[in-house]
PDB file of N, H, CA, C and O in Angstrom:
ATOM      1  N   MET A   1     146.362 108.959   6.467  1.00  0.00           N
ATOM      2  CA  MET A   1     147.099 108.381   5.658  1.00  0.00           C
ATOM      3  C   MET A   1     148.382 107.916   6.142  1.00  0.00           C
ATOM      4  O   MET A   1     148.694 108.985   6.668  1.00  0.00           O
ATOM      5  N   LYS A   2     149.428 107.121   6.392  1.00  0.00           N
ATOM      6  H   LYS A   2     149.175 106.253   5.965  1.00  0.00           H
ATOM      7  CA  LYS A   2     150.164 106.517   7.178  1.00  0.00           C
ATOM      8  C   LYS A   2     151.465 106.693   6.133  1.00  0.00           C
ATOM      9  O   LYS A   2     151.544 106.362   4.949  1.00  0.00           O
ATOM     10  N   ILE A   3     152.264 107.211   6.833  1.00  0.00           N
ATOM     11  H   ILE A   3     152.200 107.480   7.794  1.00  0.00           H
ATOM     12  CA  ILE A   3     153.971 107.375   6.215  1.00  0.00           C
ATOM     13  C   ILE A   3     154.469 105.971   6.575  1.00  0.00           C
ATOM     14  O   ILE A   3     153.969 105.358   7.518  1.00  0.00           O
ATOM     15  N   THR A   4     155.359 105.513   5.899  1.00  0.00           N
ATOM     16  H   THR A   4     155.765 106.011   5.133  1.00  0.00           H
ATOM     17  CA  THR A   4     156.303 104.176   6.324  1.00  0.00           C
ATOM     18  C   THR A   4     157.422 104.753   6.736  1.00  0.00           C
ATOM     19  O   THR A   4     158.035 105.585   6.067  1.00  0.00           O
ATOM     20  N   LYS A   5     157.884 104.197   8.282  1.00  0.00           N
ATOM     21  H   LYS A   5     157.386 103.521   8.825  1.00  0.00           H
ATOM     22  CA  LYS A   5     159.130 104.447   9.012  1.00  0.00           C
ATOM     23  C   LYS A   5     159.855 103.991   8.722  1.00  0.00           C
ATOM     24  O   LYS A   5     160.761 104.021   9.554  1.00  0.00           O
ATOM     25  N   ASN A   6     160.246 103.066   7.213  1.00  0.00           N
ATOM     26  H   ASN A   6     159.510 103.042   6.537  1.00  0.00           H
ATOM     27  CA  ASN A   6     161.544 102.282   6.838  1.00  0.00           C
ATOM     28  C   ASN A   6     162.078 103.725   5.873  1.00  0.00           C
ATOM     29  O   ASN A   6     161.506 104.395   5.013  1.00  0.00           O
ATOM     30  N   LEU A   7     162.834 103.765   6.221  1.00  0.00           N
ATOM     31  H   LEU A   7     163.299 103.221   6.920  1.00  0.00           H
ATOM     32  CA  LEU A   7     164.042 104.831   5.633  1.00  0.00           C
ATOM     33  C   LEU A   7     164.297 104.714   3.828  1.00  0.00           C
ATOM     34  O   LEU A   7     164.541 105.530   2.939  1.00  0.00           O
ATOM     35  N   GLY A   8     164.043 102.930   3.912  1.00  0.00           N
ATOM     36  H   GLY A   8     163.845 102.268   4.634  1.00  0.00           H
ATOM     37  CA  GLY A   8     164.584 102.684   1.937  1.00  0.00           C
ATOM     38  C   GLY A   8     163.260 102.687   1.149  1.00  0.00           C
ATOM     39  O   GLY A   8     163.163 103.091  -0.010  1.00  0.00           O
ATOM     40  N   PHE A   9     162.108 102.126   1.997  1.00  0.00           N
ATOM     41  H   PHE A   9     162.187 101.798   2.938  1.00  0.00           H
ATOM     42  CA  PHE A   9     160.897 102.544   1.019  1.00  0.00           C
ATOM     43  C   PHE A   9     160.575 103.782   0.815  1.00  0.00           C
ATOM     44  O   PHE A   9     160.047 104.071  -0.259  1.00  0.00           O
ATOM     45  N   LEU A  10     160.815 104.777   1.785  1.00  0.00           N
ATOM     46  H   LEU A  10     161.244 104.543   2.657  1.00  0.00           H
ATOM     47  CA  LEU A  10     160.941 106.339   1.425  1.00  0.00           C
ATOM     48  C   LEU A  10     161.182 106.715   0.445  1.00  0.00           C
ATOM     49  O   LEU A  10     160.527 107.055  -0.540  1.00  0.00           O
ATOM     50  N   LEU A  11     162.933 106.628   0.882  1.00  0.00           N
ATOM     51  H   LEU A  11     163.465 106.352   1.683  1.00  0.00           H
ATOM     52  CA  LEU A  11     163.466 107.221  -0.426  1.00  0.00           C
ATOM     53  C   LEU A  11     162.910 106.394  -1.543  1.00  0.00           C
ATOM     54  O   LEU A  11     162.696 107.117  -2.516  1.00  0.00           O
ATOM     55  N   LEU A  12     162.647 105.342  -1.723  1.00  0.00           N
ATOM     56  H   LEU A  12     162.821 104.755  -0.933  1.00  0.00           H
ATOM     57  CA  LEU A  12     162.556 104.214  -2.947  1.00  0.00           C
ATOM     58  C   LEU A  12     160.740 104.946  -3.473  1.00  0.00           C
ATOM     59  O   LEU A  12     160.258 104.602  -4.553  1.00  0.00           O
ATOM     60  N   ALA A  13     160.133 105.722  -2.721  1.00  0.00           N
ATOM     61  H   ALA A  13     160.524 106.002  -1.844  1.00  0.00           H
ATOM     62  CA  ALA A  13     158.792 106.078  -3.033  1.00  0.00           C
ATOM     63  C   ALA A  13     159.235 107.626  -3.958  1.00  0.00           C
ATOM     64  O   ALA A  13     158.909 107.961  -5.097  1.00  0.00           O
ATOM     65  N   ILE A  14     160.039 108.296  -2.997  1.00  0.00           N
ATOM     66  H   ILE A  14     160.304 108.024  -2.072  1.00  0.00           H
ATOM     67  CA  ILE A  14     160.135 109.287  -3.601  1.00  0.00           C
ATOM     68  C   ILE A  14     161.180 109.102  -4.974  1.00  0.00           C
ATOM     69  O   ILE A  14     160.784 109.690  -5.980  1.00  0.00           O
ATOM     70  N   TRP A  15     162.019 108.608  -5.054  1.00  0.00           N
ATOM     71  H   TRP A  15     162.341 108.131  -4.236  1.00  0.00           H
ATOM     72  CA  TRP A  15     162.673 108.112  -6.724  1.00  0.00           C
ATOM     73  C   TRP A  15     161.286 107.858  -7.803  1.00  0.00           C
ATOM     74  O   TRP A  15     160.793 108.312  -8.836  1.00  0.00           O
ATOM     75  N   LEU A  16     161.131 107.118  -7.076  1.00  0.00           N
ATOM     76  H   LEU A  16     161.531 106.749  -6.238  1.00  0.00           H
ATOM     77  CA  LEU A  16     159.630 106.564  -8.126  1.00  0.00           C
ATOM     78  C   LEU A  16     159.023 107.871  -8.696  1.00  0.00           C
ATOM     79  O   LEU A  16     158.970 108.292  -9.852  1.00  0.00           O
ATOM     80  N   ILE A  17     158.614 108.343  -7.601  1.00  0.00           N
ATOM     81  H   ILE A  17     158.658 108.001  -6.662  1.00  0.00           H
ATOM     82  CA  ILE A  17     157.662 109.680  -7.972  1.00  0.00           C
ATOM     83  C   ILE A  17     158.042 111.161  -8.665  1.00  0.00           C
ATOM     84  O   ILE A  17     157.357 111.963  -9.300  1.00  0.00           O
ATOM     85  N   LEU A  18     159.467 111.154  -8.245  1.00  0.00           N
ATOM     86  H   LEU A  18     160.023 110.502  -7.729  1.00  0.00           H
ATOM     87  CA  LEU A  18     160.156 112.284  -9.169  1.00  0.00           C
ATOM     88  C   LEU A  18     160.509 111.509 -10.660  1.00  0.00           C
ATOM     89  O   LEU A  18     160.475 112.026 -11.777  1.00  0.00           O
ATOM     90  N   TYR A  19     160.829 110.215 -10.333  1.00  0.00           N
ATOM     91  H   TYR A  19     160.856 109.795  -9.426  1.00  0.00           H
ATOM     92  CA  TYR A  19     160.988 109.877 -12.117  1.00  0.00           C
ATOM     93  C   TYR A  19     159.430 109.896 -13.379  1.00  0.00           C
ATOM     94  O   TYR A  19     159.333 110.369 -14.511  1.00  0.00           O
ATOM     95  N   GLY A  20     158.485 109.192 -12.547  1.00  0.00           N
ATOM     96  H   GLY A  20     158.564 108.808 -11.627  1.00  0.00           H
ATOM     97  CA  GLY A  20     157.649 109.784 -13.340  1.00  0.00           C
ATOM     98  C   GLY A  20     157.272 110.961 -13.645  1.00  0.00           C
ATOM     99  O   GLY A  20     156.770 111.161 -14.751  1.00  0.00           O
ATOM    100  N   LEU A  21     157.431 111.949 -12.758  1.00  0.00           N
ATOM    101  H   LEU A  21     157.838 111.786 -11.859  1.00  0.00           H
ATOM    102  CA  LEU A  21     157.125 113.442 -12.927  1.00  0.00           C
ATOM    103  C   LEU A  21     158.373 114.078 -14.115  1.00  0.00           C
ATOM    104  O   LEU A  21     158.188 114.754 -15.128  1.00  0.00           O
ATOM    105  N   ILE A  22     159.375 113.667 -13.648  1.00  0.00           N
ATOM    106  H   ILE A  22     159.525 113.118 -12.826  1.00  0.00           H
ATOM    107  CA  ILE A  22     160.690 114.012 -14.950  1.00  0.00           C
ATOM    108  C   ILE A  22     160.370 113.334 -16.519  1.00  0.00           C
ATOM    109  O   ILE A  22     160.554 113.776 -17.654  1.00  0.00           O
ATOM    110  N   SER A  23     159.863 112.188 -16.056  1.00  0.00           N
ATOM    111  H   SER A  23     159.714 111.829 -15.135  1.00  0.00           H
ATOM    112  CA  SER A  23     159.631 111.753 -17.625  1.00  0.00           C
ATOM    113  C   SER A  23     158.039 112.307 -18.007  1.00  0.00           C
ATOM    114  O   SER A  23     157.802 112.554 -19.190  1.00  0.00           O
ATOM    115  N   LEU A  24     157.240 112.445 -17.244  1.00  0.00           N
ATOM    116  H   LEU A  24     157.433 112.245 -16.283  1.00  0.00           H
ATOM    117  CA  LEU A  24     156.058 112.774 -17.965  1.00  0.00           C
ATOM    118  C   LEU A  24     155.864 114.607 -18.148  1.00  0.00           C
ATOM    119  O   LEU A  24     155.041 115.195 -18.849  1.00  0.00           O
ATOM    120  N   LEU A  25     156.877 115.162 -17.298  1.00  0.00           N
ATOM    121  H   LEU A  25     157.546 114.684 -16.729  1.00  0.00           H
ATOM    122  CA  LEU A  25     156.885 116.536 -17.830  1.00  0.00           C
ATOM    123  C   LEU A  25     157.967 117.202 -18.159  1.00  0.00           C
ATOM    124  O   LEU A  25     158.270 118.350 -17.833  1.00  0.00           O
ATOM    125  N   SER A  26     158.647 116.317 -18.934  1.00  0.00           N
ATOM    126  H   SER A  26     158.401 115.385 -19.199  1.00  0.00           H
ATOM    127  CA  SER A  26     160.200 116.409 -19.578  1.00  0.00           C
ATOM    128  C   SER A  26     160.791 117.674 -18.831  1.00  0.00           C
ATOM    129  O   SER A  26     160.742 118.854 -19.178  1.00  0.00           O
ATOM    130  N   LEU A  27     161.430 117.035 -17.581  1.00  0.00           N
ATOM    131  H   LEU A  27     161.470 116.076 -17.299  1.00  0.00           H
ATOM    132  CA  LEU A  27     162.612 117.722 -16.945  1.00  0.00           C
ATOM    133  C   LEU A  27     163.349 117.711 -17.424  1.00  0.00           C
ATOM    134  O   LEU A  27     163.234 117.082 -18.476  1.00  0.00           O
ATOM    135  N   SER A  28     164.880 118.412 -17.123  1.00  0.00           N
ATOM    136  H   SER A  28     164.974 118.923 -16.269  1.00  0.00           H
ATOM    137  CA  SER A  28     166.174 117.969 -17.257  1.00  0.00           C
ATOM    138  C   SER A  28     166.692 119.346 -16.992  1.00  0.00           C
ATOM    139  O   SER A  28     166.433 120.450 -17.470  1.00  0.00           O
ATOM    140  N   PHE A  29     167.794 118.761 -15.748  1.00  0.00           N
ATOM    141  H   PHE A  29     168.004 117.864 -15.359  1.00  0.00           H
ATOM    142  CA  PHE A  29     168.637 119.884 -15.220  1.00  0.00           C
ATOM    143  C   PHE A  29     170.155 119.330 -15.140  1.00  0.00           C
ATOM    144  O   PHE A  29     170.405 118.128 -15.049  1.00  0.00           O
ATOM    145  N   ALA A  30     170.900 120.097 -15.175  1.00  0.00           N
ATOM    146  H   ALA A  30     170.697 121.074 -15.249  1.00  0.00           H
ATOM    147  CA  ALA A  30     172.622 119.385 -15.059  1.00  0.00           C
ATOM    148  C   ALA A  30     172.354 118.443 -13.646  1.00  0.00           C
ATOM    149  O   ALA A  30     171.794 118.755 -12.595  1.00  0.00           O
ATOM    150  N   GLY A  31     172.879 117.390 -13.997  1.00  0.00           N
ATOM    151  H   GLY A  31     173.334 117.136 -14.851  1.00  0.00           H
ATOM    152  CA  GLY A  31     173.112 116.474 -12.478  1.00  0.00           C
ATOM    153  C   GLY A  31     171.892 115.784 -12.284  1.00  0.00           C
ATOM    154  O   GLY A  31     171.881 115.069 -11.282  1.00  0.00           O
ATOM    155  N   LEU A  32     170.886 115.801 -12.951  1.00  0.00           N
ATOM    156  H   LEU A  32     170.895 116.381 -13.765  1.00  0.00           H
ATOM    157  CA  LEU A  32     169.964 115.225 -12.642  1.00  0.00           C
ATOM    158  C   LEU A  32     169.557 113.673 -12.905  1.00  0.00           C
ATOM    159  O   LEU A  32     168.636 113.088 -12.336  1.00  0.00           O
ATOM    160  N   GLY A  33     170.452 113.111 -13.908  1.00  0.00           N
ATOM    161  H   GLY A  33     171.201 113.586 -14.370  1.00  0.00           H
ATOM    162  CA  GLY A  33     171.053 111.430 -13.309  1.00  0.00           C
ATOM    163  C   GLY A  33     171.432 111.248 -12.318  1.00  0.00           C
ATOM    164  O   GLY A  33     170.733 110.449 -11.696  1.00  0.00           O
ATOM    165  N   ILE A  34     172.756 111.831 -11.490  1.00  0.00           N
ATOM    166  H   ILE A  34     173.325 112.481 -11.995  1.00  0.00           H
ATOM    167  CA  ILE A  34     173.783 111.825 -10.813  1.00  0.00           C
ATOM    168  C   ILE A  34     172.741 111.655  -9.390  1.00  0.00           C
ATOM    169  O   ILE A  34     172.939 110.837  -8.492  1.00  0.00           O
ATOM    170  N   ILE A  35     171.529 112.707  -9.452  1.00  0.00           N
ATOM    171  H   ILE A  35     171.368 113.371 -10.181  1.00  0.00           H
ATOM    172  CA  ILE A  35     171.082 112.729  -8.162  1.00  0.00           C
ATOM    173  C   ILE A  35     169.627 111.702  -7.750  1.00  0.00           C
ATOM    174  O   ILE A  35     169.063 111.470  -6.682  1.00  0.00           O
ATOM    175  N   MET A  36     169.305 111.120  -9.611  1.00  0.00           N
ATOM    176  H   MET A  36     169.764 111.309 -10.480  1.00  0.00           H
ATOM    177  CA  MET A  36     168.202 110.402  -9.437  1.00  0.00           C
ATOM    178  C   MET A  36     169.594 109.119  -8.741  1.00  0.00           C
ATOM    179  O   MET A  36     169.652 108.533  -7.660  1.00  0.00           O
ATOM    180  N   ALA A  37     170.319 109.108  -9.678  1.00  0.00           N
ATOM    181  H   ALA A  37     170.272 109.584 -10.556  1.00  0.00           H
ATOM    182  CA  ALA A  37     171.339 107.260  -9.204  1.00  0.00           C
ATOM    183  C   ALA A  37     172.131 106.898  -7.558  1.00  0.00           C
ATOM    184  O   ALA A  37     172.503 105.846  -7.037  1.00  0.00           O
ATOM    185  N   ILE A  38     172.145 108.296  -7.126  1.00  0.00           N
ATOM    186  H   ILE A  38     171.842 109.150  -7.548  1.00  0.00           H
ATOM    187  CA  ILE A  38     172.362 108.484  -5.531  1.00  0.00           C
ATOM    188  C   ILE A  38     171.388 108.063  -5.047  1.00  0.00           C
ATOM    189  O   ILE A  38     171.532 107.209  -4.171  1.00  0.00           O
ATOM    190  N   LEU A  39     170.083 108.473  -5.406  1.00  0.00           N
ATOM    191  H   LEU A  39     169.966 109.166  -6.118  1.00  0.00           H
ATOM    192  CA  LEU A  39     168.697 108.020  -4.384  1.00  0.00           C
ATOM    193  C   LEU A  39     168.382 106.882  -4.260  1.00  0.00           C
ATOM    194  O   LEU A  39     167.754 106.326  -3.359  1.00  0.00           O
ATOM    195  N   ALA A  40     169.151 106.215  -5.874  1.00  0.00           N
ATOM    196  H   ALA A  40     169.661 106.667  -6.606  1.00  0.00           H
ATOM    197  CA  ALA A  40     168.384 104.824  -6.041  1.00  0.00           C
ATOM    198  C   ALA A  40     169.404 104.156  -5.282  1.00  0.00           C
ATOM    199  O   ALA A  40     168.912 103.317  -4.527  1.00  0.00           O
ATOM    200  N   ILE A  41     170.767 104.245  -5.215  1.00  0.00           N
ATOM    201  H   ILE A  41     171.167 104.927  -5.828  1.00  0.00           H
ATOM    202  CA  ILE A  41     171.812 103.093  -4.351  1.00  0.00           C
ATOM    203  C   ILE A  41     171.229 103.730  -3.149  1.00  0.00           C
ATOM    204  O   ILE A  41     171.403 102.874  -2.281  1.00  0.00           O
ATOM    205  N   ALA A  42     170.496 104.981  -2.467  1.00  0.00           N
ATOM    206  H   ALA A  42     170.355 105.677  -3.172  1.00  0.00           H
ATOM    207  CA  ALA A  42     170.675 104.885  -0.998  1.00  0.00           C
ATOM    208  C   ALA A  42     169.387 104.500  -0.809  1.00  0.00           C
ATOM    209  O   ALA A  42     168.990 104.776   0.323  1.00  0.00           O
ATOM    210  N   ALA A  43     168.563 103.944  -1.529  1.00  0.00           N
ATOM    211  H   ALA A  43     168.885 103.720  -2.449  1.00  0.00           H
ATOM    212  CA  ALA A  43     167.108 103.311  -1.314  1.00  0.00           C
ATOM    213  C   ALA A  43     167.444 101.918  -1.409  1.00  0.00           C
ATOM    214  O   ALA A  43     166.722 101.123  -0.807  1.00  0.00           O
ATOM    215  N   GLY A  44     168.219 101.583  -1.932  1.00  0.00           N
ATOM    216  H   GLY A  44     168.805 102.229  -2.422  1.00  0.00           H
ATOM    217  CA  GLY A  44     168.722 100.350  -2.256  1.00  0.00           C
ATOM    218  C   GLY A  44     169.163  99.685  -0.917  1.00  0.00           C
ATOM    219  O   GLY A  44     168.644  98.768  -0.280  1.00  0.00           O
ATOM    220  N   VAL A  45     170.091 100.303  -0.726  1.00  0.00           N
ATOM    221  H   VAL A  45     170.512 101.048  -1.244  1.00  0.00           H
ATOM    222  CA  VAL A  45     171.085 100.035   0.861  1.00  0.00           C
ATOM    223  C   VAL A  45     170.120  99.940   1.896  1.00  0.00           C
ATOM    224  O   VAL A  45     170.133  99.000   2.690  1.00  0.00           O
ATOM    225  N   PHE A  46     169.320 100.814   1.936  1.00  0.00           N
ATOM    226  H   PHE A  46     169.310 101.578   1.291  1.00  0.00           H
ATOM    227  CA  PHE A  46     168.582 101.291   3.229  1.00  0.00           C
ATOM    228  C   PHE A  46     167.314  99.742   3.340  1.00  0.00           C
ATOM    229  O   PHE A  46     166.740  99.215   4.292  1.00  0.00           O
ATOM    230  N   ILE A  47     167.324  99.524   2.136  1.00  0.00           N
ATOM    231  H   ILE A  47     167.790  99.952   1.362  1.00  0.00           H
ATOM    232  CA  ILE A  47     166.074  98.429   1.993  1.00  0.00           C
ATOM    233  C   ILE A  47     166.785  96.920   2.477  1.00  0.00           C
ATOM    234  O   ILE A  47     166.156  95.978   2.959  1.00  0.00           O
ATOM    235  N   LEU A  48     168.382  96.967   2.192  1.00  0.00           N
ATOM    236  H   LEU A  48     168.893  97.733   1.801  1.00  0.00           H
ATOM    237  CA  LEU A  48     168.723  96.026   1.704  1.00  0.00           C
ATOM    238  C   LEU A  48     169.511  95.639   3.847  1.00  0.00           C
ATOM    239  O   LEU A  48     169.951  94.600   4.339  1.00  0.00           O
ATOM    240  N   LEU A  49     169.350  96.829   4.361  1.00  0.00           N
ATOM    241  H   LEU A  49     168.992  97.673   3.961  1.00  0.00           H
ATOM    242  CA  LEU A  49     170.391  96.867   6.088  1.00  0.00           C
ATOM    243  C   LEU A  49     168.927  96.702   6.860  1.00  0.00           C
ATOM    244  O   LEU A  49     168.874  96.412   8.055  1.00  0.00           O
ATOM    245  N   GLY A  50     167.155  97.029   5.635  1.00  0.00           N
ATOM    246  H   GLY A  50     167.198  97.265   4.665  1.00  0.00           H
ATOM    247  CA  GLY A  50     166.441  97.037   6.745  1.00  0.00           C
ATOM    248  C   GLY A  50     166.050  97.944   7.393  1.00  0.00           C
ATOM    249  O   GLY A  50     165.385  97.615   8.376  1.00  0.00           O
ATOM    250  N   ARG A  51     166.216  99.093   7.214  1.00  0.00           N
ATOM    251  H   ARG A  51     166.756  99.360   6.416  1.00  0.00           H
ATOM    252  CA  ARG A  51     166.127 100.459   7.862  1.00  0.00           C
ATOM    253  C   ARG A  51     165.121 101.204   7.630  1.00  0.00           C
ATOM    254  O   ARG A  51     165.042 102.316   8.153  1.00  0.00           O
TER     255      ARG A  51
END
């Protein structure tokens, strides 16, 4: 299995996996929304920058 060297796509993959697990398992804790938002913004910025 090859892991991408592009940090933006790696963060996006992590965000998608976490989002799916949170929805599937009904996980919730304080600050979860903020963490997911920061992860999504970071992924978007890195993808736009091409890193």
